[in-house]
N, C-alpha and C positions, 0 to 999 in steps of 0.2 A: 504494500500500500504506500502510495506516494503522498507525502504531506506537502502540499503546494505552498501554503502560506509561510513555511519556514525557509523554503528554497527560492522565494520570489526575489528577484533583483529588479531594481528600478531601471527602466530603459526609456529613452526619449521616444515619443511617438513620432512617426514619420507620416507626412501627408503628401499626397501627389498634387501639390499646388504650384502652378506655373504662373507667376504674376504677368499680367498683360501691361505693356507700356504704351501709352498713347501720347504721341508727340504731335501736338496741334500745329506747331511751326512747320514740321516736316510735311504734314498733309497740305498745308497752305502752299508751301513751296512746290510740291508736286502738282497741285492744281494750277498754279501760275505757269509752270513749265508746259503743262498740257495746253493751256490757253494760248501761249506764245507759239507752240507748234501748230495749233489750228490756225492762228493768224497768218503764219508764214506759208501754210499750204494754200491759203486763199480760196478754199472750197467751202467757205462758211455761208450759211443762209443769213438773211437779214435779221431773222429772229435770234439766231445765235450771236450775231454781232451786238445786238441790243442787250442781250443777257450778259455778255462779257463787259460791255460798257457800264451796265448797272452794277456789276460786281466791283469794277474798279472804282466807281464813284462811292459805293458803299464802304470800301476799304479806306479810301481817303477821308470820308466822313468820320469813321471810327477813330482813325489816327488823330484827326484834329480834335475830336472830343476828348480823347485820352490826354493829349497835350494840354488842352485847356484846363482840365481838372487837375493835372499835375502842377501847372503854373499857379492855379488858384490856391492849392494847398501849400505850395511853397511861399506864396505871398503872405498867407495867414501866419505861417511859422515865423517869417521874418518880422512881421508886425508884433507878434508876441515877444520875440527876443528883444526888439527895440524897446518895447514897453517895460520888460523886466530890467533891462540895462538902465533905462531912465529912472525907474523906481529905485534901483540900487544906488545910482549916482545921487539921487535926491537925498536918500538916507545917509550916504557917506558925507555929503557936504553939510547937511543940516543937523547931523547928529542923530544918535539912536534914541535920545530922550523924547523926541517928538513923535516917535512911532506909537507910543501909548495914546497920545492925544489924537492922532490920526485914526487909529483903530477904534477909539471910543466914538469919534465923530461919525465914522462909517456905520457903526452898529447903532 
């Protein structure tokens, strides 16, 4: 008779998991290459040309929107830093004693 619980050794469980990697940039690049190959072959219908044109404009729109949002967040950060530096400069030149009175006036 075999006593299994005394002879049991712990082993790592193995799973058959193969992670899938999705590279959006690579897919966009392949789509662009395909578009340019179609444009060079010049066998495109008018409908396909319009579709390619719409995709190009949509890509430009997305890039400008992204750039605009990045500029806006950057500007907000710069304004906050300038405000913090001005507040620190004010407290350095006027002394720390006035901090209590300013805090009491704010509350």
